C-alpha positions as CSV (number, residue, x, y, z in Angstrom):
1,M,-12.8,-17.5,18.2
2,T,-10.7,-18.0,21.3
3,I,-7.5,-16.0,21.3
4,H,-4.4,-17.2,23.2
5,N,-1.9,-14.4,23.2
6,L,1.1,-15.8,24.9
7,G,3.0,-12.5,24.6
8,D,0.9,-11.2,27.5
9,E,2.8,-13.6,29.8
10,N,6.4,-13.4,31.0
11,S,8.3,-16.4,29.6
12,V,11.4,-17.3,27.6
13,L,9.1,-16.9,24.5
14,N,9.7,-13.2,24.7
15,Q,13.5,-13.7,24.2
16,F,12.9,-15.5,20.9
17,I,10.4,-12.8,19.8
18,S,12.9,-10.1,20.6
19,E,15.6,-11.8,18.6
20,I,13.5,-12.2,15.4
21,R,12.6,-8.5,15.6
22,N,16.2,-7.3,16.2
23,T,17.6,-6.0,12.9
24,Q,21.1,-7.1,13.8
25,I,20.3,-10.6,15.1
26,Q,17.9,-11.4,12.2
27,K,20.7,-11.0,9.7
28,D,21.7,-14.6,10.7
29,A,19.2,-16.6,8.7
30,M,20.0,-19.9,10.5
31,R,19.3,-18.3,13.9
32,F,16.2,-16.7,12.6
33,R,14.8,-20.0,11.3
34,R,15.7,-21.7,14.6
35,N,14.0,-19.0,16.7
36,I,10.8,-19.4,14.6
37,E,11.1,-23.2,15.1
38,R,11.4,-22.8,18.9
39,I,8.4,-20.4,19.0
40,G,6.5,-23.1,17.1
41,E,7.5,-25.7,19.8
42,I,6.2,-23.4,22.6
43,L,3.0,-22.7,20.8
44,G,2.5,-26.3,20.0
45,Y,3.0,-27.3,23.6
46,E,0.3,-24.8,24.7
47,F,-2.0,-25.9,21.9
48,S,-1.7,-29.5,22.9
49,K,-3.6,-28.8,26.1
50,E,-6.8,-28.4,24.0
51,L,-6.6,-31.9,22.5
52,A,-8.8,-34.8,23.6
53,Y,-7.1,-37.3,25.9
54,N,-7.8,-40.9,26.9
55,S,-6.1,-43.2,29.5
56,K,-3.8,-45.8,28.2
57,N,-1.8,-48.4,30.2
58,I,1.9,-48.4,29.5
59,E,4.1,-51.3,30.3
60,T,7.4,-50.4,32.0
61,P,10.2,-52.8,32.9
62,L,8.8,-52.9,36.5
63,G,5.1,-52.5,36.1
64,T,2.2,-50.7,34.5
65,K,1.4,-47.0,34.4
66,S,-1.8,-45.4,33.3
67,M,-1.0,-42.3,31.1
68,H,-3.3,-39.7,29.6
69,L,-2.4,-39.6,25.8
70,S,-4.0,-37.6,23.0
71,Q,-6.2,-39.6,20.6
72,D,-6.7,-36.8,18.1
73,Q,-5.3,-37.0,14.6
74,V,-3.5,-33.7,13.9
75,V,-3.0,-32.2,10.4
76,I,-0.5,-29.4,10.2
77,C,-1.1,-27.1,7.2
78,S,1.6,-24.5,6.5
79,I,1.8,-21.7,4.0
80,L,4.9,-21.8,1.9
81,R,7.6,-20.6,2.2
82,A,7.7,-18.5,5.4
83,G,5.6,-21.1,7.3
84,L,8.3,-23.9,7.0
85,P,10.3,-23.2,10.2
86,L,7.1,-22.8,12.2
87,H,5.8,-26.1,10.7
88,Q,9.0,-27.9,11.7
89,G,8.6,-26.6,15.3
90,L,5.2,-28.1,15.6
91,L,6.2,-31.3,13.9
92,N,9.0,-31.6,16.5
93,Y,6.2,-32.1,19.1
94,F,3.6,-33.9,17.0
95,D,5.4,-37.0,15.7
96,A,2.4,-38.6,14.1
97,A,0.9,-35.5,12.5
98,E,-0.1,-35.5,8.9
99,N,1.0,-32.6,6.7
100,A,-0.5,-30.2,4.2
101,F,1.2,-27.4,2.3
102,I,-0.2,-24.5,0.3
103,S,1.7,-21.9,-1.8
104,A,0.0,-18.5,-1.3
105,Y,1.6,-15.1,-2.0
106,R,0.6,-11.5,-2.4
107,K,0.4,-10.1,-5.9
108,H,0.8,-6.3,-6.1
109,K,-0.3,-5.0,-9.5
110,N,2.0,-2.4,-10.9
111,N,3.7,-2.2,-7.4
112,E,0.6,-0.6,-6.0
113,D,-0.4,-1.0,-2.3
114,D,-3.5,-3.1,-3.1
115,F,-2.9,-6.8,-3.6
116,E,-4.6,-10.1,-4.2
117,V,-3.7,-13.4,-2.7
118,V,-2.7,-16.0,-5.3
119,V,-2.7,-19.7,-4.5
120,D,-0.5,-21.8,-6.9
121,Y,0.0,-25.1,-5.1
122,F,-2.1,-27.1,-2.6
123,A,-1.6,-30.6,-1.2
124,A,-3.5,-32.1,1.8
125,P,-4.8,-35.3,3.2
126,S,-8.4,-35.8,4.2
127,L,-9.3,-33.5,7.1
128,E,-12.6,-35.2,8.0
129,G,-12.9,-35.5,11.8
130,K,-9.3,-34.4,12.4
131,V,-7.7,-31.5,14.2
132,L,-6.5,-28.9,11.6
133,V,-3.6,-26.7,12.6
134,L,-3.0,-23.7,10.2
135,T,0.4,-22.1,10.5
136,D,1.2,-18.7,9.2
137,P,4.1,-16.8,11.0
138,M,2.8,-13.3,10.1
139,L,-0.9,-12.8,10.5
140,A,-1.1,-9.4,8.7
141,T,-4.4,-8.8,6.9
142,G,-5.8,-12.3,7.4
143,R,-6.8,-12.6,3.8
144,T,-4.3,-15.4,3.1
145,L,-5.8,-17.5,5.9
146,E,-9.3,-16.8,4.5
147,N,-8.2,-18.2,1.1
148,V,-6.6,-21.2,2.7
149,L,-9.8,-22.0,4.6
150,E,-11.8,-21.8,1.4
151,G,-9.4,-24.1,-0.4
152,L,-9.5,-26.7,2.4
153,K,-13.2,-27.2,2.3
154,K,-13.1,-29.9,-0.4
155,H,-10.8,-32.0,1.9
156,G,-13.5,-32.6,4.5
157,T,-14.7,-31.0,7.7
158,P,-12.2,-31.0,10.5
159,K,-13.2,-31.7,14.1
160,Q,-11.5,-28.5,15.2
161,I,-9.4,-25.7,13.8
162,H,-6.3,-24.1,15.4
163,I,-4.3,-21.2,13.9
164,V,-0.7,-20.8,15.0
165,S,1.1,-17.5,14.3
166,V,4.2,-15.8,15.5
167,I,3.1,-12.1,15.2
168,G,-0.2,-10.7,14.1
169,S,-1.8,-7.3,13.7
170,Q,-5.0,-6.5,15.6
171,Q,-6.7,-5.8,12.3
172,G,-5.8,-9.2,10.9
173,I,-6.9,-11.0,14.0
174,D,-10.3,-9.2,13.9
175,F,-10.7,-10.2,10.3
176,V,-9.8,-13.8,10.9
177,K,-12.2,-13.9,13.8
178,S,-15.0,-12.7,11.5
179,V,-14.5,-15.4,8.8
180,F,-13.5,-18.5,10.8
181,P,-15.8,-20.8,12.8
182,T,-16.6,-19.5,16.3
183,D,-14.9,-22.5,18.0
184,T,-11.5,-21.8,16.3
185,H,-8.5,-21.2,18.5
186,L,-5.7,-18.7,17.7
187,W,-2.3,-19.3,19.3
188,I,-0.1,-16.3,18.9
189,A,3.2,-15.1,20.4
190,A,2.8,-11.3,19.9
191,V,0.1,-8.8,18.7
192,D,1.2,-5.5,17.1
193,P,-1.2,-2.6,16.8
194,E,-1.3,-1.7,13.1
195,L,-0.5,-2.3,9.4
196,N,1.2,0.0,6.9
197,A,-0.3,1.0,3.6
198,R,1.0,-2.2,1.9
199,G,-0.4,-4.5,4.6
200,Y,2.8,-5.2,6.5
201,I,2.7,-5.5,10.3
202,I,4.1,-2.5,12.3
203,P,6.6,-2.8,14.0
204,G,6.6,-6.5,13.0
205,I,9.8,-8.1,11.7
206,G,9.9,-7.4,8.0
207,D,9.4,-10.2,5.4
208,A,9.6,-13.5,7.3
209,G,10.2,-15.5,4.1
210,D,13.1,-13.4,3.0
211,L,14.7,-13.4,6.4
212,A,14.4,-17.2,6.6
213,Y,15.4,-18.2,3.0
214,G,16.8,-15.1,1.2
215,E,15.3,-12.4,-0.9
216,K,13.1,-13.5,-3.9
217,L,12.9,-11.9,-7.3
């Protein structure tokens, strides 16, 4: 797996990351969602550099200009519900992308630390020969992405797989690297060092889904 950690570079991306971490700023749900969306736009721009491009002549009012345009068909697959703002950020840049959605959540038995990942809903187009982009804002243990990868197999074999995340733990990244194809690319805005006993990223941001859309029962 090729890992692109954009947090290692100095850019405006760090401002958006600092705001979604800040306990005062993240109280504004609309701002939180917009920051995740903007992070998705930046990661999408960087990811676009790995697509296949061909020359195409474009007619202007005064002549013709040869442009390099991507010919890949992109499918953006997001994990509900926390992945929706990140999905929108990518969709802002990939106008013709197809879309897939999967509902996956952690189920803690008797409020214990151990959990299983439960998948309730899944809808996707054919992935055969296309570029698959998996979006999950918080790459914690990596087990959710593993389950999503397994569920996608019946939809065809993608040409290439890209994972787009906002913040990940080093443990989760190592796990995903061990279960995904070796030519997978991971695009991530920040990497944190550890997980707590319940599998949440430290220092992280908290629960991305709750911060974006309100607490759930």
